[in-house]
C-alpha positions, 0 to 999 in steps of 0.5 A: 529533476528538471521540473521545467523540462518535465512540465513542457513535455507534450507526451508520456514518451517525451516525459519519460525520456526527460527522466533519463539519469533519474531514479524514476526512469527505470520503473516508469520506462518499463510501464511505457513499453505496454501499449495499454498502459494507463495512468493508474499503471504509472502511479502503481509503478511508482508506489511499488518502487517506493515500497521496495526502496523502503524495504531494501534500505532499512537495513542500511539505516537501522539496526538492533531494536529500531530495525526490528520495529521498522521491519515489523511495522512496514512488514505488516503494512505491505502484507495488508496492502497486498491482501487488500489489493488482491481483494479489490482486484478480484472483487471489483475489477475482475482482474486475471491472476497475471495482472494481479501479480504484476501489481503486488508489492514484492515483499513477504513478511508474515504472508507466505508466497504460496498463500499469496498464490493461493489467494490470487488463484482462488476461484470463489469468495468462499475459497478465498476466505478459507485460505485467508483464515489459515494465514498468520493474519487470519489466525491472529486477527480473528475479527479480520476477514476479506470483507472487513479488511479495508476498514480494519487495515488503518486501525490495526496499523495504528495499534501496532505503531502505538504499541511499539511507540509506547514500549520504547519511546526513544526508538524510531517507532515514535517517529513513524507513529507520528508521521503516520498520524500526521498523514492520516490527519491530512487525509481526513481534512482532504476528505472532509473538503471533498465532501463539502465540495460535492455536497455529501450529506454530513452523516455520510461524510463523517463515515468516510472521514472515520474510515 
């Protein structure tokens, strides 16, 4: 990327044009065609591209047990992220089903397509919880529900990674587990700094850091 050229751009149209020939041009140019596109939409397009790339190249980079572990770790992560986004979209933003579908990661692991459809189309919280309880995640993690999902997501993913790393200490799971913990360590420091900056009460700040 020509960073100097990108920094000098004065509009989103000019910025995306400057990306021609780069892998990020296609996902961002698709968002540009929508008149109501927000910064959130561009960020989500990059996230979806990133997740799709990970899923598509894993079989080229790994094989055998390493491939199995990476598929398991990322598969559960993507499923949980989709569940979280469905919850947030319906609970906080009252988004229409078509808008929700457009933001979901195009990967299915243990969460079936028909289950995602049913959750997105659910007309009440009670209906959504009943549908979720019948999914693989609802059956395996009985303490998990659509309300507690955001709090338990990081804990469940950490448990999966640590279990795989202990089971096979010479596999790629160890690297992924290390990077996962490092990423969250940085996130916790960032949250702590933001709480200090905005003068958040220490007890409340610790709640955000732990989550």
